[in-house]
C-alpha positions as CSV (number, residue, x, y, z in Angstrom):
1,X,4.9,-13.2,-34.2
2,X,8.1,-11.8,-32.9
3,X,8.7,-10.7,-29.2
4,X,8.7,-7.0,-28.9
5,X,10.5,-5.7,-25.7
6,X,7.8,-4.3,-23.1
7,X,8.2,-0.7,-22.2
8,X,9.7,0.8,-18.8
9,X,7.4,1.5,-16.0
10,X,8.5,5.2,-15.0
11,X,6.9,6.2,-12.1
12,X,6.3,10.3,-12.5
13,X,3.8,11.3,-9.3
14,X,3.1,10.6,-6.0
15,X,0.5,11.7,-3.4
16,X,0.0,10.3,0.0
17,X,-2.5,11.2,2.8
18,X,-1.3,9.4,6.3
19,X,-1.4,9.6,10.2
20,X,2.7,10.6,9.4
21,X,1.5,13.4,7.4
22,X,-0.8,14.8,4.3
23,X,1.2,15.2,1.3
24,X,4.8,13.9,0.1
25,X,6.2,16.7,2.1
26,X,5.0,15.9,5.4
27,X,4.8,12.3,5.3
28,X,8.5,12.3,4.4
29,X,9.5,14.6,7.5
30,X,7.6,12.4,9.7
31,X,9.3,8.9,8.1
32,X,13.2,10.2,8.4
33,X,12.1,11.7,12.4
34,X,11.1,8.8,13.3
35,X,7.8,9.7,13.8
36,X,5.3,7.2,15.7
37,X,1.2,8.3,15.2
38,X,0.2,5.0,17.0
39,X,-2.5,6.1,20.0
40,X,-6.0,5.4,21.4
41,X,-8.9,5.5,18.7
42,X,-11.4,8.5,19.6
43,X,-12.9,8.9,16.2
44,X,-16.2,6.8,17.2
45,X,-17.3,3.8,19.7
46,X,-15.7,0.1,18.9
47,X,-18.1,-1.5,21.1
48,X,-15.3,-3.8,21.8
49,X,-13.8,-3.8,25.8
50,X,-11.0,-1.9,25.2
51,X,-9.9,0.7,22.9
52,X,-7.6,-0.3,20.4
53,X,-4.4,1.4,19.5
54,X,-4.8,3.1,15.9
55,X,-3.1,5.3,13.3
56,X,-5.8,8.1,12.8
57,X,-5.9,10.9,10.5
58,X,-7.2,14.1,13.0
59,X,-8.2,16.4,10.3
60,X,-9.2,16.1,6.6
61,X,-9.2,19.1,4.3
62,X,-13.0,19.6,3.0
63,X,-13.5,18.5,-1.1
64,X,-15.5,20.2,-3.5
65,X,-18.2,17.4,-4.4
66,X,-19.0,16.7,-7.8
67,X,-23.0,16.6,-8.5
68,X,-24.5,13.0,-8.0
69,X,-21.5,11.4,-6.0
70,X,-21.2,11.1,-2.0
71,X,-17.9,11.1,-0.9
72,X,-16.8,8.7,2.1
73,X,-14.0,8.9,4.1
74,X,-12.3,6.4,2.3
75,X,-13.3,8.5,-1.1
76,X,-12.0,11.7,0.4
77,X,-8.5,10.0,1.2
78,X,-8.1,8.7,-2.5
79,X,-9.1,12.2,-4.0
80,X,-6.5,13.8,-2.1
81,X,-3.7,11.7,-2.8
82,X,-5.0,11.2,-6.4
83,X,-5.0,14.7,-6.9
84,X,-1.1,15.3,-5.6
85,X,0.0,12.6,-7.1
86,X,-1.4,14.1,-10.8
87,X,-0.3,17.5,-9.6
88,X,3.3,16.3,-9.3
89,X,3.3,14.5,-12.5
90,X,1.8,16.7,-14.8
91,X,1.2,20.8,-14.9
92,X,-1.4,20.5,-18.1
93,X,-3.8,17.4,-16.7
94,X,-5.6,17.1,-19.8
95,X,-2.7,15.2,-20.9
96,X,-4.1,12.4,-18.7
97,X,-7.7,12.5,-20.2
98,X,-7.1,9.2,-21.5
99,X,-5.4,7.6,-18.1
100,X,-6.7,4.6,-16.0
101,X,-7.4,4.4,-12.7
102,X,-7.2,1.3,-10.5
103,X,-7.9,2.0,-6.7
104,X,-7.9,-0.7,-3.9
105,X,-9.9,-0.8,-0.9
106,X,-11.0,-3.4,1.8
107,X,-13.7,-1.1,3.7
108,X,-14.3,1.7,0.7
109,X,-17.8,3.1,2.0
110,X,-18.5,0.7,5.0
111,X,-17.6,3.2,7.8
112,X,-20.2,5.5,6.7
113,X,-23.0,2.8,6.3
114,X,-21.9,0.2,9.3
115,X,-24.0,1.7,12.1
116,X,-27.0,1.9,9.7
117,X,-26.6,-1.4,8.7
118,X,-26.1,-2.9,12.2
119,X,-29.1,-0.6,14.2
120,X,-32.0,-1.9,11.6
121,X,-30.9,-3.0,8.0
122,X,-34.5,-2.9,6.9
123,X,-35.0,0.4,7.4
124,X,-31.8,1.7,6.5
125,X,-32.0,0.2,3.3
126,X,-35.6,1.8,2.5
127,X,-34.4,5.1,4.0
128,X,-31.3,5.6,2.0
129,X,-32.1,3.5,-1.0
130,X,-30.1,1.4,-3.7
131,X,-28.8,4.2,-5.5
132,X,-27.1,5.7,-2.5
133,X,-26.0,2.7,-1.4
134,X,-24.4,1.8,-4.4
135,X,-21.7,5.2,-4.3
136,X,-20.3,3.2,-1.2
137,X,-19.5,0.1,-2.9
138,X,-15.4,-0.7,-3.2
139,X,-15.6,-0.4,-7.3
140,X,-17.3,3.1,-6.8
141,X,-14.0,4.3,-5.5
142,X,-12.0,4.5,-8.8
143,X,-15.0,5.9,-10.5
144,X,-15.1,8.9,-8.2
145,X,-11.4,9.7,-8.4
146,X,-11.7,9.2,-12.2
147,X,-14.6,11.9,-12.7
148,X,-12.9,14.2,-9.9
149,X,-10.0,14.5,-12.2
150,X,-11.4,14.1,-15.9
151,X,-9.8,10.8,-16.3
152,X,-11.9,8.8,-19.0
153,X,-9.5,5.5,-19.4
154,X,-10.4,2.1,-17.6
155,X,-11.6,2.9,-14.0
156,X,-11.1,-0.8,-11.7
157,X,-11.8,-1.2,-8.2
158,X,-9.8,-4.2,-6.5
159,X,-10.2,-6.0,-3.4
160,X,-8.1,-8.6,-2.1
161,X,-7.4,-8.1,1.7
162,X,-4.2,-6.4,2.7
163,X,-2.4,-7.1,-0.4
164,X,-5.0,-5.1,-2.7
165,X,-2.8,-1.5,-2.7
166,X,0.2,-3.5,-4.0
167,X,-2.0,-5.9,-6.3
168,X,-3.6,-2.5,-8.2
169,X,0.2,-1.2,-8.8
170,X,1.0,-4.3,-10.3
171,X,-2.2,-4.6,-12.3
172,X,-1.5,-0.9,-13.6
173,X,1.8,-1.8,-15.1
174,X,0.6,-4.9,-16.9
175,X,-2.1,-2.8,-18.6
176,X,0.6,0.0,-20.0
177,X,2.9,-3.0,-20.9
178,X,-0.1,-4.5,-22.9
179,X,-0.5,-1.3,-24.3
180,X,-3.9,-0.6,-23.1
181,X,-3.1,2.9,-22.2
182,X,-0.1,4.7,-21.4
183,X,-0.9,6.3,-18.2
184,X,-2.7,5.1,-15.2
185,X,-3.0,6.2,-11.3
186,X,-3.1,3.3,-8.9
187,X,-2.9,2.6,-5.1
188,X,-5.0,2.4,-2.5
189,X,-7.6,4.0,0.3
190,X,-8.7,2.8,3.4
191,X,-10.6,4.5,6.4
192,X,-10.8,3.4,9.8
193,X,-14.2,1.6,10.5
194,X,-15.7,0.1,13.2
195,X,-16.5,-3.3,10.9
196,X,-12.8,-4.3,10.5
197,X,-11.8,-3.4,14.0
198,X,-14.6,-6.1,15.7
199,X,-13.0,-8.6,12.8
200,X,-9.3,-8.2,14.1
201,X,-10.2,-8.2,17.8
202,X,-12.3,-11.4,17.0
203,X,-9.4,-12.9,15.9
204,X,-7.6,-11.5,18.4
205,X,-4.8,-10.5,17.0
206,X,-4.6,-7.0,17.9
207,X,-2.3,-5.4,20.0
208,X,-3.6,-3.2,22.6
209,X,0.0,-1.3,22.9
210,X,1.7,0.1,20.2
211,X,3.1,-2.5,17.7
212,X,6.1,-4.6,17.2
213,X,6.8,-6.6,13.9
214,X,9.3,-9.0,14.0
215,X,10.3,-9.0,17.8
216,X,9.9,-12.1,19.7
217,X,7.4,-10.8,22.1
218,X,5.3,-8.9,19.6
219,X,1.3,-9.2,20.3
220,X,-0.4,-8.2,17.3
221,X,-1.1,-5.6,14.6
222,X,-2.3,-2.0,14.9
223,X,-4.7,-0.6,12.4
224,X,-3.9,2.6,10.4
225,X,-5.6,4.7,7.8
226,X,-4.8,6.8,4.9
227,X,-4.0,6.7,0.9
228,X,-1.7,6.6,-1.3
229,X,-1.3,6.8,-5.2
230,X,1.3,6.5,-7.9
231,X,1.0,7.7,-11.2
232,X,2.6,4.7,-13.7
233,X,3.6,5.9,-17.3
234,X,5.4,4.4,-20.2
235,X,9.1,5.5,-19.9
236,X,9.0,6.9,-23.7
237,X,5.5,9.0,-22.9
238,X,7.6,10.2,-20.0
239,X,10.5,11.3,-21.7
240,X,9.0,12.8,-24.0
241,X,7.2,15.4,-22.1
242,X,9.9,15.7,-19.7
243,X,8.2,14.3,-16.5
244,X,10.1,14.4,-13.1
245,X,10.7,10.6,-13.3
246,X,11.0,9.3,-9.3
247,X,12.1,5.8,-10.1
248,X,10.7,2.6,-11.8
249,X,8.6,-0.3,-11.1
250,X,10.7,-2.8,-12.8
251,X,9.4,-5.9,-11.3
252,X,6.6,-7.7,-10.0
253,X,5.0,-11.1,-8.5
254,X,1.7,-12.0,-7.5
255,X,0.7,-15.4,-6.1
256,X,-1.8,-17.1,-4.0
257,X,-1.0,-19.6,-0.8
258,X,-4.4,-21.5,-1.3
259,X,-3.6,-22.4,2.1
260,X,-6.0,-20.8,4.8
261,X,-8.5,-18.2,5.0
262,X,-6.9,-15.8,7.5
263,X,-3.4,-17.4,8.0
264,X,-0.7,-17.6,5.8
265,X,1.6,-20.5,5.2
266,X,3.8,-21.0,7.9
267,X,6.4,-21.6,5.7
268,X,5.9,-18.7,3.7
269,X,5.8,-20.4,0.4
270,X,3.4,-18.8,-1.5
271,X,5.2,-14.9,-0.6
272,X,8.7,-16.6,-1.4
273,X,7.2,-17.5,-4.8
274,X,5.9,-13.8,-5.4
275,X,9.7,-12.3,-4.5
276,X,10.9,-14.9,-7.0
277,X,8.3,-13.9,-9.6
278,X,9.3,-10.4,-9.0
279,X,12.9,-10.7,-8.9
280,X,12.5,-12.6,-12.5
281,X,10.2,-9.8,-13.9
282,X,13.1,-7.4,-13.3
283,X,15.6,-9.9,-14.7
284,X,17.7,-9.4,-11.5
285,X,18.8,-11.7,-8.6
286,X,18.6,-11.7,-4.9
287,X,22.2,-10.2,-4.2
288,X,20.8,-7.3,-6.2
289,X,18.2,-6.0,-3.6
290,X,19.2,-3.3,-1.4
291,X,16.5,-2.9,1.4
292,X,13.0,-4.9,1.9
293,X,10.2,-3.0,3.0
294,X,8.3,-5.7,4.7
295,X,4.5,-6.6,5.3
296,X,5.4,-7.3,8.9
297,X,2.4,-6.8,10.7
298,X,3.4,-7.4,14.0
299,X,1.4,-11.0,14.3
300,X,2.6,-14.4,15.4
301,X,1.8,-16.2,12.1
302,X,2.5,-13.3,9.7
303,X,5.9,-12.3,11.3
304,X,7.2,-16.2,11.0
305,X,6.0,-16.9,7.5
306,X,7.6,-13.7,6.2
307,X,11.1,-14.6,7.6
308,X,10.8,-17.9,6.1
309,X,9.9,-16.9,3.1
310,X,12.8,-14.7,2.8
311,X,15.3,-17.2,4.2
312,X,14.1,-19.1,0.9
313,X,15.0,-16.3,-0.9
314,X,18.0,-14.9,0.4
315,X,19.2,-17.6,2.2
316,X,22.7,-17.6,-0.4
317,X,22.9,-14.1,-0.5
318,X,26.3,-13.4,0.0
319,X,25.5,-10.3,2.9
320,X,22.6,-10.0,4.6
321,X,19.2,-8.1,3.5
322,X,18.5,-4.9,5.2
323,X,14.5,-5.3,6.1
324,X,12.0,-3.4,8.3
325,X,8.6,-2.7,8.9
326,X,7.0,0.6,8.6
327,X,3.9,-0.7,10.0
328,X,5.2,0.4,13.2
329,X,5.3,4.2,12.2
330,X,1.4,4.1,10.9
331,X,-0.2,0.7,11.7
332,X,-1.5,-1.5,8.9
333,X,-3.5,0.3,6.1
334,X,-5.0,-2.7,4.7
335,X,-6.1,-2.2,1.2
336,X,-3.9,1.4,0.9
337,X,-0.9,-0.8,2.9
338,X,1.1,-1.9,-0.2
339,X,0.3,1.5,-2.0
340,X,1.7,3.3,1.1
341,X,5.0,1.4,1.5
342,X,5.4,2.0,-2.2
343,X,6.0,5.6,-1.7
344,X,8.1,4.7,1.5
345,X,10.4,2.5,-1.3
346,X,10.5,5.4,-3.9
347,X,11.3,7.7,-0.5
348,X,14.0,5.3,-0.1
349,X,15.5,5.5,-3.4
350,X,15.6,9.1,-3.0
351,X,17.1,9.9,0.1
352,X,19.2,7.1,0.4
353,X,18.0,6.0,4.0
354,X,16.3,3.2,5.3
355,X,13.5,3.5,8.0
356,X,13.9,1.4,11.1
357,X,11.4,-1.0,12.9
358,X,10.4,1.1,15.9
359,X,10.0,-0.8,18.8
360,X,12.2,-3.5,17.8
361,X,14.1,-4.7,21.0
362,X,14.5,-8.4,20.3
363,X,14.2,-9.3,16.7
364,X,13.3,-12.9,15.4
365,X,16.6,-14.9,15.0
366,X,17.3,-15.2,11.3
367,X,21.1,-15.2,10.2
368,X,20.2,-13.9,6.5
369,X,18.4,-10.8,8.1
370,X,19.8,-7.4,8.8
371,X,17.5,-6.4,11.3
372,X,17.0,-2.1,10.8
373,X,15.8,-0.7,14.3
374,X,15.9,2.2,16.5
375,X,17.1,4.7,14.2
376,X,17.2,5.3,10.5
377,X,20.0,4.0,8.4
378,X,21.8,5.9,5.7
379,X,22.6,3.6,2.5
380,X,22.6,4.2,-0.6
381,X,19.7,2.3,-2.2
382,X,19.1,1.8,-6.0
383,X,16.6,-1.4,-5.7
384,X,13.8,-1.9,-3.0
385,X,11.5,-5.0,-2.8
386,X,8.1,-4.1,-1.0
387,X,6.0,-7.4,0.0
388,X,2.4,-7.1,0.6
389,X,0.3,-10.3,1.9
390,X,-3.5,-10.6,2.7
391,X,-6.2,-13.0,3.8
392,X,-7.0,-15.9,1.6
393,X,-3.4,-16.2,0.9
394,X,-2.9,-13.4,-1.6
395,X,0.7,-12.0,-2.3
396,X,2.2,-9.4,-4.2
397,X,6.0,-8.2,-4.4
398,X,7.0,-5.0,-5.8
399,X,10.4,-4.1,-7.1
400,X,11.6,-0.2,-7.1
401,X,14.3,0.9,-8.9
402,X,16.3,4.1,-9.1
403,X,16.2,6.2,-12.1
404,X,20.0,7.2,-12.9
405,X,18.7,8.9,-16.5
406,X,18.3,5.8,-18.3
407,X,16.1,6.5,-21.5
408,X,15.4,3.0,-22.3
């Protein structure tokens, strides 16, 4: 069988809900203004001694519900982002009736059911019933978005910890390249949740002040909530309907450390391999990357492992690689992190700007990294590498490329 050229994956729409702003316009304004959204949590009681610093969304629009569906906070975030992405991509939404959906999450509807389960699980189950409880599972999230938008293609949920959002994007691109669909809505959504706050607190990786990724005196992470959705499309299809092309997803790589339940491999070997696979997929070299949007959580183990991965991949590069972590703006969005940071990457391509790592005073020493700190850097950006890593060793690297009018 002859090898057929795989179609380019165009990005024709994006939507975002974040403490930085609801919608692309507000989000991008907050990004380039270097707005800090981290503050003490006041959405609910946590049950831990100190009030954690988080990035929370204060006011969400009320959505008209579909009969038979219950919306969790995570569902609401995803629907708002998906509606914006679809509206930005296509005026006639009937064209998308056969589009597929992949949405990542770590908590899904756990925010809503956790209080009842914690108080009296048996009574809560009897009162609520399986049918209602099932609407809060992670796989249900993509079904809710499909039903709300009338999308009748494949509908999948994915949950591989904090690499989930990026992996949803990569898998959606694979489905298009394999000819299963022409268009996909992909991304991630996660709301703040008592369960995850308790878990990270038990691991002692919270910073009870605003986080400082890659700083030598970093103390840990802050959790944030939000959602982001991208519209992926076969380039030929996008050009034929004169869709707005925001850029390409030109490469991706997915690996697993196979090392530890919660810690990354200290040498960053799995993450480095995912970056190398992404470069190979995009048919480019490490010298072709203009900016790395880092995973950059602010924990001791993650940041060191990530720097070690960059040393492996970019060590022979002719110039230092610009790196920053936007989790310093809006916290760690868990299953939505890779998707929201994909939106950041696309905004960098369009604006020719690179956001800094906020509060980065004394960076980890690394000769091959140019740390972007204090203020936004103005620089032409043709390609962005966005990296994500998660508990269990999951790693996903995505390469976004500026569209310069190519037709193939």
